[in-house]
N, C-alpha and C positions, 0 to 999 in steps of 0.2 A: 219819323226820323229819330225821335227820341227813343223809341223802342229798340232800334238797331244799335244805338250806342250802348244801351244797357246790356245787350247780349254780348257785345265785343269787350266790354269792360271785364278784366280778369277778376276783380273782386266779386263781381256778380256771378261768375262761374262757380266760385267757392260757396257762395251763399246758396246757389242752386243745389250744390252737392249736399250741403247741410240739410236743405229742405228734403232732398231725395232720401237721405239717410233717416231723417225723422219720420218720413212717410213709409219706410220699409223698403225703399228702392235703393239698389246699390249700383253705382256707376262702374264702368269698365276699369278705371284706374284702381279703385279699391279692391276689386276682384283679383287683379294681378298680385297685389300685395298679400292678400289673403291666401292665394294659391302658393306663393313662395313660403309663407309661414307654415302652411299645411305640409308642404314638401319637406321643410326643415324638421318639423315635428315627426313626420313619418320616418325620415332618415335616422334621427336620434333614437326613435323607438326600435327600429330594425337593428341598429348597432347594439343597443342595450340587450335585445333579445338574443342576438348572436353571441355576445360576450357572456351572457348568462348560461346559454347552452354549453359553450366551450368550458366554462368554469365547472359546471356540474358534471359534465362528462369526464373532465380531467380529474376532478375530485373523486369520482367513483372508481376510476382505474388506478389512481394513486393509492387509495386506501386498500384496494385489492392486492396491489403489489407489495405494500408494506406488511400485510398480513402473511404473505407467502415468504417474505424475506427473512432469513435467519442470519444473525450476525456471526460471521466466521471467526471473529477474534476470540482467541482463547487465552487463558492466563499463561504467562510465560513461566518457564521453569529453568533452573540452573543445573547444569550437569557438572557435578563436582569431580567427575572422573576424567574430564577433559582438561588439558592444560595447554598453554602456549610455551614455546621454547624459553621465553623469559622467566617463566615461573617453575621451571623444572626443578630447580634446586631448593625451593622454599615451600615445599609441601609440609603439612603439619604432622608428618610421620618421620621417624628416625631412619627406617629402612623400608624402601619401596622400589617398585619397578616403574619404568615409563616405556611404553611401547610406542615407537615413533614410526609412522608411515603415512603415505599420501592416500587419502580416502577415495581419490579418483583413479588410483592404480588398478590395473586389471586383476591383481591378486588381493585387493583390499578385503574382499569377502572372506578369503582364507585367513588373512591376518586378524580380522575382526572375530572370526570363530575361535581362533587361538585364545584371544583375550576373554571372550565370553565363557569358554570352557574353563579357563583358569579362575575367573570370577565366581562361577557357579560352585567350584570345588574349594573355595576359600574357607576352609574350616581349620580352626586352631592356629597353626604356625605359619600359614601362607601369608605372604607379604601383600600389601595393598598394591594395586596396579592402576596406572593412569594412562590415558591415551593422548598423544600429541599428533594432531593432523597437520601434515606438511602442506596441505592444500589451503589452509588458512592463510590469509594475506599477511598476518603478523609473523608467520613462520617461513615465508618464501625465501628470505635471505639465508636461511640455514639449510636449504635443500638444493642439491645438485642432481639433475637427471642422470648425468654420467657419474655415478657414485664412485667408480673405481678411480677417478681422477681427483675428487675433492673430499671424499669422506675422511673424517679424522678420528680414528678409534683411540687415539692417545689424548684426546681432549680432556682437560681438567677443569676448565672454566667455561662460562657462557660464551665468551668471545671466541673461543677456540672450536666451538661446536659446528660441525657440518655433517649432514645426514645424507644417506643414500635412500633407496626405496624402502628399506626395512631396517630398523635398529631397535634393540632392547637395551635400555640402560638400567643398571642396578645402582641406586643412589643410597648411600649410607652416610648419615650425619652431614648432609649437604655436599657430598663429593661422589664422583663417579667411581664405583668399585669394579663394575664389569660393563663392557661395551661389546655387544654381540650383534652381528649383521647377517649371520647365516640362518635361514629359515629352520633348518634341522636342529641347529644348536638352540635356537630360541624355543622351539617345540619341546626339546628335552628339558630345558630350564623350567618351562611353565607347566610341566606335568604334575 
């Protein structure tokens, strides 16, 4: 009877477990804990390996892309031959032309050629010529698509300026001397 009580005593169970561990025997309870720890370690190792593989693959492709990438940013430049309407009268010359037209106009190439031809032939007494683009947002208030209704060839100041599709201004000492809107007339002036 004494032996049965010892087996049922919980303290005795633990002492048996300790004896089994000392002797190299492992009980079922300790095996389940060990299995959980093994599974945890395996999961951590698998996640570490996957993260490592993803890192090295990404690193390899990223470096390859960086080597092929060329920075498209180029140094900016200022085009001193372009003006906005607000600066037409204060160019650093005493006598010059300002060709005013919309760069989005269907005849813009023809107008641009006029200016380019004149600029190439600027030898000696030819006056400096500037370009004012009516397509620029700063110039929109001075442009009327229906030029015959709003163009002001008698303008003498900035506030009075209104332009049609094509205009050539001759400025002398900060004042408009000539205001031409005809393509043929402008072509003759810029010869």
